[in-house]
C-alpha positions in Angstrom: 0.8 8.3 4.6 1.5 10.6 1.7 4.1 8.4 0.1 2.1 5.2 0.8 -1.3 6.5 -0.4 0.0 7.0 -4.0 0.2 3.2 -4.2 -2.8 2.4 -2.0 -5.1 4.6 -4.1 -3.8 2.9 -7.2 -4.6 -0.5 -5.6 -8.1 0.6 -4.7 -8.9 1.6 -8.2 -7.3 -1.4 -9.8 -9.1 -3.8 -7.4 -12.5 -2.3 -8.1 -11.9 -2.6 -11.8 -11.0 -6.3 -11.4 -14.2 -6.9 -9.3 -16.2 -5.7 -12.3 -14.7 -8.5 -14.4 -16.2 -9.3 -17.8 -18.9 -6.7 -17.4 -16.3 -3.9 -17.5 -13.8 -5.7 -19.8 -16.2 -6.0 -22.7 -17.3 -2.4 -22.7 -15.9 0.1 -25.3 -16.4 3.1 -23.0 -15.3 2.0 -19.5 -15.5 5.6 -18.1 -19.2 5.6 -18.9 -20.1 2.6 -16.8 -21.6 2.4 -13.3 -18.4 0.8 -12.2 -16.2 3.8 -13.0 -18.7 6.3 -11.6 -19.0 4.4 -8.3 -15.2 3.9 -8.2 -14.7 7.6 -8.5 -17.3 8.3 -5.9 -15.6 5.9 -3.5 -12.2 7.4 -4.1 -13.6 11.0 -3.7 -16.0 10.5 -0.8 -14.4 7.7 1.2 -10.7 7.2 0.3 -9.4 10.8 -0.1 -11.0 12.2 3.1 -9.3 9.5 5.2 -5.8 10.6 4.1 -6.6 14.3 4.5 -7.8 13.6 8.1 -4.5 12.0 8.9 -2.5 14.7 7.3 -4.4 17.4 9.3 -4.2 15.6 12.6 -0.8 13.8 12.3 1.3 15.6 9.7 4.6 14.2 10.9 3.4 10.6 10.8 1.4 11.0 7.6 4.5 12.3 5.8 6.7 9.4 7.1 8.3 11.9 9.6 9.5 14.2 6.8 7.6 17.4 7.9 7.4 18.8 11.4 3.8 20.2 11.2 1.0 21.0 8.8 1.9 24.6 8.3 5.5 23.7 7.3 4.2 21.8 4.2 3.9 23.5 0.8 0.3 24.2 -0.2 1.1 22.4 -3.5 2.0 19.3 -1.7 -1.3 19.3 0.1 -3.2 20.0 -3.1 -1.3 17.2 -4.9 -2.0 14.8 -2.2 -5.7 15.4 -2.4 -5.7 15.1 -6.2 -3.6 12.0 -6.5 -5.7 10.1 -4.0 -8.3 10.2 -6.8 -6.2 10.2 -10.0 -4.0 7.3 -8.9 -7.2 5.2 -8.3 -8.5 6.2 -11.8 -5.2 5.2 -13.3 -5.3 1.8 -11.6 -8.9 1.3 -12.7 -8.0 2.2 -16.3 -5.0 -0.1 -16.5 -7.0 -2.9 -14.9 -9.8 -2.6 -17.5 -7.3 -2.6 -20.4 -5.6 -5.8 -19.1 -9.0 -7.5 -18.7 -10.1 -6.4 -22.2 -7.1 -8.3 -23.5 -8.0 -11.3 -21.4 -5.0 -10.9 -19.1 -6.7 -11.6 -15.8 -3.6 -12.7 -14.1 -1.9 -9.4 -14.9 -5.1 -7.6 -13.9 -4.8 -9.3 -10.5 -1.1 -8.4 -10.3 -2.0 -4.9 -11.2 -4.0 -4.3 -8.0 -1.6 -6.4 -5.9 1.2 -4.1 -7.1 -0.5 -1.2 -5.3 -0.4 -3.1 -2.0 3.2 -4.2 -2.7 4.3 -0.6 -3.2 2.5 0.4 -0.1 3.9 -2.3 2.1 7.4 -1.9 0.7 7.5 1.7 1.7 6.2 1.0 5.2 8.7 -1.8 5.7 11.8 -0.4 4.0 11.2 3.0 2.4 13.8 5.0 0.6 16.4 4.9 3.4 15.9 1.4 4.9 14.0 2.9 7.8 10.4 2.7 6.7 9.4 0.5 9.6 11.1 3.0 12.0 9.2 5.9 10.6 5.9 4.1 10.5 6.0 2.8 14.1 6.8 6.2 15.6 4.0 8.3 17.0 5.5 11.5 18.5 2.3 12.3 20.4 2.9 9.4 22.7 6.0 10.8 24.3 6.4 13.8 26.7 7.1 16.9 24.7 6.3 15.2 21.4 9.9 14.9 20.2 10.5 14.8 16.4 11.4 11.5 14.9 15.1 10.5 14.6 16.6 7.2 13.3 15.9 4.5 15.8 13.2 6.4 17.6 10.5 3.8 17.2 12.6 1.3 19.2 13.1 3.8 22.0 9.4 4.7 22.1 8.4 1.0 22.4 11.0 0.5 25.2 9.8 3.6 27.0 6.1 2.7 26.8 6.8 -1.0 27.5 3.6 -2.2 25.8 2.3 -2.5 22.2 -1.1 -2.2 23.8 -0.4 1.5 24.5 0.5 2.0 20.8 -2.9 0.5 19.9 -4.5 3.3 21.9 -2.3 6.1 20.6 -3.7 9.2 18.8 -2.6 7.9 15.4 -4.1 4.5 16.0 -7.5 6.0 17.1 -7.5 8.1 13.9 -6.7 5.0 11.8 -9.7 3.2 13.5 -12.0 6.1 12.5 -10.6 6.0 8.9 -11.2 2.2 8.8 -14.8 2.5 9.9 -15.4 5.1 7.2 -13.4 3.5 4.4 -13.5 -0.3 4.6 -17.2 -1.2 4.6 -18.0 0.6 1.3 -14.9 -0.8 -0.3 -15.7 -4.4 0.6 -19.4 -3.9 -0.2 -18.5 -2.9 -3.7 -15.9 -5.6 -4.2 -18.2 -8.4 -3.0 -21.3 -7.0 -4.8 -19.6 -6.7 -8.2 -17.9 -10.1 -8.0 -21.3 -11.7 -7.0 -22.9 -10.1 -10.1 -20.5 -12.3 -12.1 -20.6 -15.3 -9.8 -23.9 -15.3 -7.8 -22.9 -18.4 -5.9 -19.9 -16.7 -4.3 -20.2 -16.0 -0.6 -19.5 -12.4 0.4 -17.7 -13.3 3.7 -15.5 -15.8 1.9 -14.7 -13.2 -0.8 -13.7 -10.6 1.8 -11.5 -13.2 3.6 -9.9 -14.1 0.3 -9.2 -10.5 -0.6 -7.6 -9.9 2.8 -5.5 -13.1 2.4 -4.2 -11.9 -1.0 -3.4 -8.4 0.5 -1.6 -9.7 3.6 0.0 -12.9 2.3 0.5 -11.9 -1.3 1.1 -8.1 -1.1 2.7 -7.9 2.3 4.6 -11.1 1.9 6.0 -10.0 -1.5 7.0 -6.6 -0.1 8.8 -8.3 2.9 10.7 -10.5 0.5 11.8 -7.6 -1.6 12.7 -5.5 1.5 14.9 -8.3 2.8 16.5 -8.8 -0.7 17.3 -5.1 -1.1 18.6 -5.0 2.5 20.9 -7.9 2.1 22.0 -6.8 -1.3 23.0 -3.5 0.4 24.9 -5.4 3.1 26.9 -7.2 0.4 27.7 -3.9 -1.2 28.9 -2.5 2.0 26.0 -0.1 2.8 26.0 -0.9 6.5 23.4 -0.4 9.2 20.7 2.1 8.2 20.3 3.7 11.6 24.1 4.1 11.9 24.1 5.7 8.4 21.3 8.1 9.3 23.0 9.2 12.6 26.4 9.7 10.9 28.1 6.9 12.8 29.3 5.4 9.5 29.6 6.8 6.0 26.2 7.2 4.1 27.5 5.2 1.1 24.6 6.6 -1.0 25.7 5.3 -4.3 25.8 1.7 -3.1 22.5 2.2 -1.2 20.8 3.3 -4.5 22.5 0.3 -6.3 21.0 -2.1 -3.8 17.5 -1.1 -5.0 18.5 -1.3 -8.7 19.8 -4.9 -8.1 17.7 -6.1 -5.3 14.2 -5.2 -6.5 14.5 -6.9 -10.0 16.1 -10.0 -8.5 13.4 -10.3 -5.8 10.5 -9.7 -8.3 12.0 -12.3 -10.8 12.4 -14.9 -8.1 8.8 -14.3 -6.8 7.4 -14.6 -10.3 8.9 -18.0 -10.9 8.5 -19.4 -7.4 5.2 -17.8 -6.2 3.1 -15.9 -8.7 3.1 -17.7 -12.1 0.5 -20.2 -13.0 0.4 -23.2 -10.6 2.5 -21.5 -7.9 1.3 -21.0 -4.3 0.4 -17.3 -4.5 -1.3 -17.8 -7.9 -3.7 -20.3 -6.3 -5.0 -17.6 -4.0 -6.2 -15.7 -7.0 -8.7 -18.3 -8.2 -11.9 -16.5 -7.0 -10.7 -13.4 -8.8 -9.8 -15.0 -12.1 -13.4 -15.6 -13.1 -12.5 -18.9 -14.8 -9.8 -17.3 -16.9 -6.4 -19.0 -16.8 
């Protein structure tokens, strides 16, 4: 998705920088290393095309139901999308290298996890509290391909009566194709570069650990923040997001914005002290990617 890929691309670049470890951290010219060259090749040849395929085939879904069809999008949006899929990854790579050069391997880990946190937060909550509703709606599955409206994903699930049918949807099939093209080279580079530093590491175990960090650390943190922002909004009187979107209750936009301003910092601070700082549960997951640096 366009809004999501900004963060996911950043996470790809930052994670590949981290996998390079000391070999990248100690170089004075990180952009002249094999790690940067291969990262840019990965972003350009494997990552960027997957997003463009989704944008061409499923423009409504890929833009979080913001646009109706491909031709309705500004050419500048399409160009920007293609460019940022690479530049965001380069930015994540550069920041990751800078953090490792200073010996901040915990922050270098948090740098790549931030990309997944942003991605999952948008999918779960988004800018209107309906990220999940936009993400789960595939208009191609219903007769006439009706455009998304607030609450539409629940209606489509009820109409289709089976999650299995969603797993066979046109969007899902395109995602499977993207996964086959994208994920093998990513995990190959991650495992290969980490094993250059730690030859005793097992590639399968490393891939499992990376997935654990993504889905427990990244997705878990995003879910905690989404719930915190949502309940902060409830305390501020924001109300049900579907009812707000359909005009059944006042939009209360100012309080909705305030719920992010309050809820996100509160959730991030709590997670740092309870989950991510040294010795805490999520921190322990990072051990294979700390390269002996505490």
